[in-house]
C-alpha positions in Angstrom: -45.0 -18.8 -22.4 -45.5 -17.3 -18.8 -43.0 -19.9 -17.7 -40.5 -18.8 -20.1 -41.1 -15.1 -19.4 -40.7 -15.7 -15.5 -37.5 -17.6 -16.2 -36.1 -14.9 -18.4 -36.9 -12.5 -15.6 -35.2 -14.3 -13.1 -32.1 -14.8 -15.1 -32.0 -10.9 -15.7 -32.7 -10.6 -11.9 -29.5 -12.7 -11.2 -27.7 -10.8 -13.9 -28.3 -7.6 -12.2 -27.3 -9.3 -8.9 -23.8 -10.5 -10.3 -23.1 -7.2 -12.0 -23.7 -5.3 -8.6 -21.7 -7.9 -6.6 -18.9 -7.5 -9.4 -19.0 -3.6 -9.2 -18.7 -3.5 -5.6 -16.2 -5.9 -5.2 -13.9 -4.0 -7.7 -14.4 -0.6 -6.2 -13.7 -2.3 -2.8 -10.6 -3.9 -4.3 -9.4 -0.4 -5.1 -10.1 0.6 -1.9 -7.7 -2.1 -0.7 -4.9 -1.6 -2.8 -4.8 2.3 -1.6 -5.3 1.0 1.9 -2.4 -1.6 1.5 -0.1 1.3 -0.1 -0.9 3.7 3.0 -0.3 0.9 5.6 3.1 0.0 4.1 4.0 3.9 3.1 6.4 3.7 6.3 7.7 0.2 5.4 8.5 1.4 2.1 9.9 4.5 3.2 12.3 2.9 5.5 13.2 0.1 3.1 14.7 2.7 0.7 16.2 4.9 3.6 17.9 1.8 4.8 19.0 0.9 1.6 21.4 3.8 1.2 24.8 3.4 3.0 27.7 5.8 3.5 31.4 4.8 3.1 34.0 5.4 5.9 37.4 5.7 3.8 40.3 4.6 5.5 44.3 5.1 5.2 46.1 2.5 3.2 48.3 1.8 6.4 45.4 1.4 8.8 46.1 -1.6 10.8 43.5 -4.6 10.6 43.1 -4.4 14.3 42.0 -0.9 14.0 39.8 -1.5 11.3 37.9 -4.2 12.9 37.7 -2.2 16.2 35.9 0.5 14.1 33.5 -1.7 12.8 32.8 -3.3 16.0 32.2 -0.1 17.7 29.9 1.0 14.6 28.1 -2.2 15.0 27.1 -1.6 18.6 25.5 1.7 18.0 22.0 1.8 18.2 21.7 3.7 15.0 23.8 1.4 12.6 21.9 -1.3 11.1 24.8 -3.2 9.7 28.4 -2.7 8.4 30.6 -4.3 5.6 34.1 -4.1 5.5 35.3 -3.6 1.8 39.3 -4.2 1.5 41.6 -2.7 -1.4 41.4 -5.8 -3.4 37.6 -6.2 -3.1 37.2 -2.4 -3.8 39.2 -2.7 -7.1 37.1 -6.0 -8.0 33.7 -4.1 -7.6 35.4 -1.0 -9.5 36.3 -3.5 -12.4 33.0 -5.1 -12.7 31.2 -1.5 -13.1 33.7 -0.2 -15.6 34.1 -3.4 -17.5 37.8 -3.1 -17.7 40.9 -3.7 -15.7 41.9 -0.1 -14.6 44.6 -1.3 -12.3 46.9 -2.8 -15.4 46.4 0.7 -16.8 47.3 2.7 -13.8 49.8 0.2 -12.6 48.5 0.5 -9.0 45.4 0.1 -6.9 44.6 3.7 -5.7 41.3 2.4 -4.1 41.3 2.7 -0.3 39.9 0.2 2.2 36.6 1.5 3.7 33.5 0.2 5.8 30.1 0.5 4.1 27.7 1.5 7.0 23.9 1.0 6.6 21.7 3.0 9.1 18.3 2.6 10.6 15.5 4.6 9.0 15.2 6.8 11.9 18.8 8.0 11.8 18.9 8.8 8.2 18.1 12.6 8.1 20.9 14.9 6.9 21.6 16.2 10.7 21.8 12.8 12.2 24.3 11.6 9.4 26.3 14.8 10.1 26.8 14.1 13.6 27.6 10.3 13.0 30.2 11.6 10.5 31.9 13.8 13.2 32.1 10.9 15.5 33.8 8.7 13.0 36.1 11.3 11.9 37.5 11.5 15.4 39.4 8.0 14.4 42.9 9.3 13.2 43.1 6.7 10.4 39.7 7.6 8.9 40.6 9.7 5.8 36.8 10.9 5.1 33.2 10.1 5.1 31.5 9.7 1.9 27.6 9.7 1.3 25.3 11.3 -1.3 23.9 14.2 0.5 21.5 15.6 -2.0 20.1 12.0 -2.5 19.4 11.7 1.3 17.9 15.3 1.4 15.6 14.4 -1.6 14.5 10.9 -0.3 13.6 12.8 3.4 11.9 15.6 1.8 9.5 13.5 -0.6 8.6 11.2 2.1 6.2 13.9 3.7 5.0 15.1 0.2 4.0 11.4 -0.8 2.1 10.9 2.5 0.0 13.9 1.7 -0.2 13.1 -1.7 -1.8 9.4 -0.9 -4.1 11.3 1.8 -5.7 13.6 -0.9 -6.0 10.4 -3.4 -7.5 8.3 -1.0 -10.1 10.9 0.0 -10.9 11.5 -3.7 -10.9 7.6 -4.5 -13.0 6.9 -1.3 -15.8 9.5 -2.6 -15.8 8.4 -6.0 -16.1 4.5 -4.7 -19.1 5.8 -2.8 -20.9 7.2 -5.9 -20.1 4.3 -8.1 -21.7 1.8 -5.2 -24.5 4.0 -4.9 -25.3 4.5 -8.5 -25.1 0.7 -9.3 -27.5 -0.1 -6.2 -30.0 2.6 -7.4 -30.0 1.1 -11.0 -30.7 -2.3 -9.4 -33.5 -0.9 -7.1 -34.9 0.9 -10.1 -35.7 -2.6 -11.7 -37.9 -3.4 -9.0 -39.9 0.0 -8.5 -42.9 -1.6 -9.9 -42.8 -4.4 -7.3 -42.4 -2.0 -4.5 -45.4 0.2 -5.8 -47.5 -3.3 -5.9 -46.5 -4.0 -2.3 -47.7 -0.6 -1.1 -51.0 -1.2 -2.9 -51.5 -4.4 -1.0 -51.0 -2.5 2.3 -47.3 -3.4 3.0 -45.5 -1.1 5.6 -42.4 0.8 4.5 -40.4 -1.4 7.1 -41.8 -4.5 5.8 -41.0 -3.6 2.1 -37.4 -2.5 3.1 -36.4 -5.3 5.0 -35.8 -7.9 1.9 -33.8 -5.3 0.0 -31.6 -4.5 3.3 -31.0 -7.9 4.0 -30.2 -8.7 0.4 -27.8 -5.7 0.4 -26.1 -7.1 3.4 -25.5 -10.2 1.7 -24.1 -8.5 -1.6 -21.7 -6.4 0.9 -20.2 -9.4 2.5 -19.8 -11.2 -0.9 -18.4 -8.3 -2.5 -15.9 -7.6 0.2 -14.8 -11.3 0.4 -14.2 -11.3 -3.4 -12.2 -7.8 -3.1 -10.0 -9.5 -0.3 -9.4 -12.6 -2.3 -8.1 -10.3 -4.9 -6.0 -8.5 -2.5 -4.7 -11.7 -0.8 -3.3 -12.8 -4.7 -2.0 -9.1 -5.0 -0.2 -9.7 -1.6 1.3 -13.1 -2.5 2.9 -11.5 -5.7 4.1 -8.3 -4.1 5.7 -10.2 -1.0 7.8 -12.6 -3.4 9.4 -9.5 -4.7 9.5 -7.4 -1.4 9.2 -9.7 1.3 10.9 -7.3 3.7 8.0 -4.8 3.4 5.7 -6.7 5.5 6.2 -7.1 9.4 4.1 -8.5 12.3 2.7 -5.0 13.0 1.6 -4.5 9.4 0.1 -8.1 9.5 -2.4 -6.5 12.4 -2.9 -3.4 10.2 -4.0 -5.7 7.4 -6.5 -7.4 9.5 -7.8 -4.2 10.4 -7.9 -3.4 6.6 -9.9 -6.6 5.9 -12.4 -5.6 8.8 -12.6 -2.2 7.2 -13.4 -3.5 3.9 -16.2 -5.9 5.0 -17.7 -2.9 7.1 -17.3 -0.4 4.0 -19.0 -2.9 1.8 -21.9 -3.8 4.1 -22.3 0.0 5.3 -22.4 1.5 1.9 -24.6 -1.1 0.6 -27.3 -0.7 3.3 -27.2 3.1 3.3 -27.6 3.3 -0.7 -30.3 0.4 -0.5 -32.2 2.4 2.3 -31.8 5.7 0.4 -33.0 4.2 -3.1 -35.9 2.2 -1.5 -37.2 5.2 0.1 -37.1 7.4 -3.0 -39.3 4.9 -4.6 -41.7 4.5 -1.6 -42.5 8.3 -1.7 -42.6 8.7 -5.6 -45.9 9.3 -7.7 -47.2 6.5 -10.0 -46.6 8.8 -13.0 -42.8 9.1 -12.2 -42.6 5.2 -12.1 -42.5 5.1 -16.0 -39.6 8.0 -16.2 
């Protein structure tokens, strides 16, 4: 009967440890996701900025040599990421695909001019920079106009700073919530051992001696929870990278390693601090309060 009770107690103890590790790992996983978003915020912003393009509309009578010269000139500029020449026929084919019907047979002629689609680096996509580039391109006599969606450009640039501030605020709240959840989980775990702590005190064990095994176990649980969280994050990164492989660079890889180190350090530190405070609470509590 006694062996059965001992086995049951051990099972409950293991179950509480498993619950603790899973709870901490899930919280660290959420923190890791937020860290990934913060790390790749710039890459996400650059990705959307550089996906925008403006079109350089050319005269129908522009010579092929002049068009190629303009395209080569733009490709040589430090602010231009890439260019793409779209002939009259290619423009008509794209329009036909968008409309779903042959508008040339209806109009009797192709009214679309040849153009060059220009993609800029993210640092040069502000409205002021684009306006200067537009002024330079319009100096070519065979350029009719430069077309771009100014409202969309302004909207993206304005929202980037707002999103960054929003993410910082959310990260602060989430970190506080994470600390609270981990602390409460550890306090419940220590609560189940409050009588053991009292017994060790009665036989003359010092505070440091009583705390030591709890602290060592908390470090082990923190590392284990962090490794589980990092495994989940690695799987998430694999899935995201398949869809948005351009979002990750060498620089962000180094930041991801720092994020992994931060998750491990956070898991260990929060576990140690919470365990230390929880054990101290029951070291100084009166015997009557152990039952409440």
